[in-house]
Steps between C-alpha positions, in 0.01 A plus 500: 500500500614842415379794711597878438402847578485783228790662695705190413456548129674759299285746296650589164394785264396391157665719224464530131304664227129459548492456890488775753519491884467130548686284763504120535565242787535139398325337807543128400692339214714212392767637723269420793419152380169599322465247222215632279419868583670833568325737729581870474384816663482831294452869608416757251513860620239755415531578135704195425450208268638164406618386164220467217613144422403146427653154584413147426376403846206578705530687833280590799491828667344604841467867577612567867457867507431810292325567178563531126414322168608186322541566122479244215461563132127553525440686827597633830325364799501673842674288766525541875568309831387145531448452118660215315625490139566210262722588218491244230798374296591751222261761628650844487466685839610788715417626847476870575475675808234771475456540885658715756687218694718223401331219311622170637436154367614137512578330169550123457649361189615145409862434573703494162780229514 
Protein backbone atom coordinates (compact mmCIF):
# COMPACT_ATOMS: atom_id res chain seq x y z
CA UNK A 1 0.00 0.00 0.00
CA UNK A 2 1.21 3.50 -0.81
CA UNK A 3 -0.05 6.43 1.24
CA UNK A 4 1.00 10.05 0.68
CA UNK A 5 -0.11 13.59 1.37
CA UNK A 6 -0.16 16.44 -1.15
CA UNK A 7 2.74 18.01 0.73
CA UNK A 8 4.85 14.94 -0.17
CA UNK A 9 4.31 15.43 -3.91
CA UNK A 10 6.14 18.09 -5.95
CA UNK A 11 4.00 20.57 -7.88
CA UNK A 12 5.37 21.42 -11.31
CA UNK A 13 4.27 24.19 -13.64
CA UNK A 14 3.38 23.19 -17.18
CA UNK A 15 4.96 25.38 -19.82
CA UNK A 16 4.60 25.68 -23.56
CA UNK A 17 2.66 27.30 -26.35
CA UNK A 18 -1.06 26.85 -25.77
CA UNK A 19 -1.06 26.44 -21.99
CA UNK A 20 -1.30 29.16 -19.35
CA UNK A 21 -1.08 29.11 -15.52
CA UNK A 22 -1.36 25.32 -15.02
CA UNK A 23 0.45 23.18 -12.45
CA UNK A 24 0.44 19.41 -12.01
CA UNK A 25 1.15 16.88 -9.28
CA UNK A 26 1.53 13.19 -10.15
CA UNK A 27 -0.23 11.57 -7.21
CA UNK A 28 0.20 7.90 -8.13
CA UNK A 29 2.05 6.32 -11.04
CA UNK A 30 4.21 3.38 -12.08
CA UNK A 31 6.98 4.70 -9.83
CA UNK A 32 4.64 3.99 -6.89
CA UNK A 33 3.76 0.53 -8.19
CA UNK A 34 0.48 1.49 -9.90
CA UNK A 35 0.10 -1.04 -12.70
CA UNK A 36 -2.72 0.32 -14.83
CA UNK A 37 -3.50 3.97 -14.05
CA UNK A 38 -1.80 7.27 -13.30
CA UNK A 39 -3.59 9.74 -11.05
CA UNK A 40 -2.76 13.43 -11.38
CA UNK A 41 -3.93 16.63 -9.70
CA UNK A 42 -4.07 19.85 -11.73
CA UNK A 43 -4.58 23.46 -10.72
CA UNK A 44 -5.45 26.14 -13.23
CA UNK A 45 -5.24 29.72 -12.01
CA UNK A 46 -7.96 32.25 -12.91
CA UNK A 47 -7.69 33.04 -16.63
CA UNK A 48 -5.51 29.99 -17.26
CA UNK A 49 -6.12 27.04 -19.58
CA UNK A 50 -4.78 23.62 -20.50
CA UNK A 51 -3.55 22.63 -23.95
CA UNK A 52 -6.23 22.21 -26.64
CA UNK A 53 -5.22 18.66 -27.47
CA UNK A 54 -6.14 15.07 -28.15
CA UNK A 55 -4.66 11.64 -27.42
CA UNK A 56 -5.52 8.03 -28.17
CA UNK A 57 -6.75 7.07 -24.69
CA UNK A 58 -9.70 8.01 -22.54
CA UNK A 59 -9.36 9.80 -19.25
CA UNK A 60 -11.57 10.69 -16.34
CA UNK A 61 -11.68 14.04 -14.56
CA UNK A 62 -13.21 14.97 -11.19
CA UNK A 63 -13.52 18.69 -10.40
CA UNK A 64 -12.45 19.33 -6.80
CA UNK A 65 -12.85 23.12 -6.68
CA UNK A 66 -13.47 26.15 -8.85
CA UNK A 67 -15.35 26.71 -12.07
CA UNK A 68 -14.70 27.08 -15.75
CA UNK A 69 -15.50 25.37 -19.03
CA UNK A 70 -14.45 22.23 -20.84
CA UNK A 71 -14.13 22.79 -24.57
CA UNK A 72 -14.23 20.33 -27.45
CA UNK A 73 -14.55 20.90 -31.19
CA UNK A 74 -18.33 21.36 -30.91
CA UNK A 75 -19.00 23.36 -27.74
CA UNK A 76 -17.98 24.75 -24.37
CA UNK A 77 -19.69 23.28 -21.31
CA UNK A 78 -19.63 24.98 -17.90
CA UNK A 79 -17.96 22.93 -15.15
CA UNK A 80 -17.76 23.33 -11.39
CA UNK A 81 -16.97 21.49 -8.18
CA UNK A 82 -18.21 17.89 -7.92
CA UNK A 83 -18.70 17.41 -11.66
CA UNK A 84 -17.09 14.52 -13.53
CA UNK A 85 -15.93 14.44 -17.15
CA UNK A 86 -15.16 11.50 -19.41
CA UNK A 87 -12.90 12.46 -22.31
CA UNK A 88 -13.06 9.81 -25.01
CA UNK A 89 -10.04 8.65 -27.04
CA UNK A 90 -9.12 11.09 -29.83
CA UNK A 91 -11.60 13.72 -28.58
CA UNK A 92 -10.05 17.17 -28.74
CA UNK A 93 -10.45 18.98 -25.41
CA UNK A 94 -9.32 21.86 -23.23
CA UNK A 95 -10.12 23.05 -19.71
CA UNK A 96 -10.36 26.79 -19.13
CA UNK A 97 -10.65 28.54 -15.76
CA UNK A 98 -13.26 31.29 -16.08
CA UNK A 99 -13.69 31.67 -12.32
CA UNK A 100 -12.12 33.87 -9.67
CA UNK A 101 -10.32 31.05 -7.79
CA UNK A 102 -8.11 28.15 -8.81
CA UNK A 103 -9.81 25.38 -10.79
CA UNK A 104 -8.55 22.13 -9.24
CA UNK A 105 -9.20 18.64 -10.56
CA UNK A 106 -8.09 15.03 -10.48
CA UNK A 107 -7.33 13.37 -13.82
CA UNK A 108 -6.87 9.61 -14.18
CA UNK A 109 -5.25 8.19 -17.31
CA UNK A 110 -4.10 4.70 -18.28
CA UNK A 111 -0.45 3.99 -17.60
CA UNK A 112 1.50 3.88 -20.82
CA UNK A 113 4.24 1.25 -20.79
